[in-house]
N, C-alpha and C positions, 0 to 999 in steps of 0.2 A: 599666841597672837592676841587673845582677849586680855591676858594679864599684861602684856606689853602695852596694849592700848590703854588699860587702866592706869598703869604707871605714867604714861605720857600725859594722860588727862590730869592726873594728880599734880604733876610737875607744872603743867600749864595753869591750873587753877591757883596753885600756890604762888606762882610768878605774878599772875594778875592780882591776887590778893595783896601781895607785898607792894605792888605798884599802886593799888588803891589806898593802902595805908599811907604811902608816901605823899599822895595827893589829897588825902582826906582833910577837909577843912574843919567841919563841925564834928563834934564828938557824940552827937546824939541824932536820932532819927526824928524828922518832923512830919513824916507821912503817917496819917492816921491808921493805915492798914497794918503798921508794925505793932500797934497796941494789942496786948493780950495774946501775942504769939508765944509759942514755946521756945522757938529759936532765938538766939541773942539778936538784939537790934542791929548790931554791926553786920550780921549776915544779910539782913534785909537791905541795909544801906549798900552793901557790896553788889547785890543784885540790881538795885536801882542804878548804881553807877555803870554797870555793864550795859543796861538798857539805854541809858542816856548816850553811851558811846555808839550804840548800834543804830539809833534813830537816823542820824545824818546819812549813814551808809544806805539805809533802806530808802531814804528820800532820793538819793542819787539813782537808785534802781527803779524809781518811780512805781514802787509797789503801793497798793492801796491797803487800808486796814482790813477790808473784807477779803482780799487776796491772802493776806497773812493768816486770817482765821481759817480760810479754806485749806491752806497749805498745812496747817497743824493737824488736820484730819488724817491725810495719808501718812504723815510722820508718826502719829499715834498708832495707826494700823501697823506700820512697819515695826515700831517698838514693841507692840503687843505680840506680834508674830515672833520676834526675836526672843522675848521673854518666854512665851509658850514653848519654844523649841530649846530653851535652856542656854541661849547665847547672851548671858547677862552683860558680859563685857562690851558687846556691841549695842545691846538694848539700852543700857544706861545713858550713853551719849545721845542716842536717838530720842530717848525720853526728854532729856534736857533741851534738845533742839525743838521738839514738839511744844514743850512748856514755854520755851523762849519765844517761839512764834506767837503763841497765844498771849503772852505778856506784852509783846511788842505791838499787837494790833491796837489795843486801847491807847497806849502811849503815843503811837503814830497818829491816831485819830485826833487826840488832843493837840498834838504838835501842829497838825495841818488845819485844825479848826473844823474838822469834818465829822466830829462826834455827833451821833444822832440816835434817836430811839430805835429806828430800824436797824442800824448797825449794832446796837446793843443786843437786840433780839437775835440777830445772826450769830453774834459772838457767844451769847449765852446758850443757844441751841447747840452749836458745835462743841462748846465746852462740855456739855452733858454727854454727848456722844464720845468725846475723847476720854472723859472720866471712866465711863462704863467699859469702853474698849480696852483700855489699859488694865483695869482691874480684872477683866475676863482673861487677859493673858496670864496674870499671876495665878488666878484660880485654876487655869488649865495646868500650869506647871506644877502646882502643889496638889493636884488632884489625888495623888497617892498617899498623902499624909493628911489624916482627918483634922488634926489640930491646926495645922498651918492653913488648910483649906477653909476651916471655920473662921480663922482670923481674917483671911482675905474676904470671906463673905460678909463678915461684920464691917469690914472697912468699906466694902461696896455699898452696903445698906446705909451706913453713916454718911458716906459721900453723897448719895442721892438725897437722903433725908435733909441734910444741911441746906442744900440748894432749894429743895421743894418748900421747906418751911419758911425760908426767907422770902421766896416768891409769893407764897400764900399770904404772909404778913403784908407784903407790899400791895397785894390786891385789896387789902383793907386799910391801906394808908399807914401801915405800921412799919417802922424801920427796925428789922430784926437782925441787923448786921453786927452781931456780937459773937464772942467766943473765939476759941483758938482752933488750929488745924483747918483754917480756911484754905481756899484753893492754892494760893501761892505757897503756903507752907507745906501742904500735902505734896505739891510738885517738888519742893526742895528735898523733903525727906525721901520720897520714892526715887527721884532721879539720882541723888547722891548715893543712896544705899545700893541701888542697882549697879551703878558704875563701879563702886568699890567692892562689890560682893565677891568677884573672883579672887581678888588679892587677899581679902579677909578669909575666904574659904581655904586658901592655900595654907594659911597660918593656923586655922582652928579646926579644920576638918580633914578626915582621912580621904585619900584619893577615891573618887566615886564617879560613876557615869551620870549620876543624878544628885548633885550636891544639894544640901539643905539651904545654903546661902542664908546663914543666920542674920546677916546684916539687913537683908530684905525682910526677914521675918520680924525683926525688931521694928523696922519702919512700918510694916503692915499693922503690927500691934499698936503702935503709937497712933496711927491714922484711925484704926478701929475705935480705940478708946476716946481719942480727942474728938472725932467727928460725931460720935453718938452722944457724948456729953454736951457738945455744942448744940446738937439737934434738940435735945431735951430742954436745954436752957432757952433756946429760941422759941420752942413750942410753949413753954411756960410763960414767956414774955408776951407772946401773941395772945394766948388765952386770957391772961390776966388783964391785958389792955382791953380786949373785947368785952370782958365781963364788967369792967369799970365804966363802960360807956352806957348811956341810957338806952334802954330797949325801945325800938320803934315797932309798934304793933303792925303785923302783916295785914295787908288789905285782903278783902274777901276773895278777890279774883286772882290773887298772887299765890304761887306755890310757897310752901313753908320750908322746903329744903334749900340748901345753899345752891346758888346759881353762879358763884364765883368760879372762874376758870381755874383748874388745878395748876 
């Protein structure tokens, strides 16, 4: 059943991609978020094209951006549960649904003209929960393999660090939005790898009650390396920018430790 679902998903994606190629006007991406990513720009264009097609449908349903953000949380919980139980063929599409809901909330807010700081906080908060929940699902599944578990742990640490350092920089007025393996790209790697894992395991692995799912392992390794490199680059940028600023002497009645919110 899972393999059949994987094959159906692949056929649907290939069909949509061919339709996208037929309707694609420009040959390059103009969205700044595509810069510095590991994945080919055309893949990012494809994702934006799908989102553009979904927005009118979501408007017809009269769903608000915050509702989409909230719906992504149970979708992530469901995906993580399926991953933890080893049902990767079902978990992959559910991951893509969760990531799709998360991507649509911002696009819908911009379309409706309702984007706000409060909405951004709601979105960012739920994003962090979604990230951790999904990674915990992978950690549980790979708990019996030390190497794969460590890769998942490194991916989780990098995922949290990337977001934290960017937020920390923003609290000092520094734009640290640099590097690759940002959220949209992590979603792409993990969602696609998880969806295709059962089919690839059939070709590369011996029958087992607990497959290694090497496609997912490769994706976790890419996320682990990419996020931690990006986190270090962002930290270096923030520190260098702060050190280049003139120091302001602390007042006698002010604490000398940092009071910026983490």
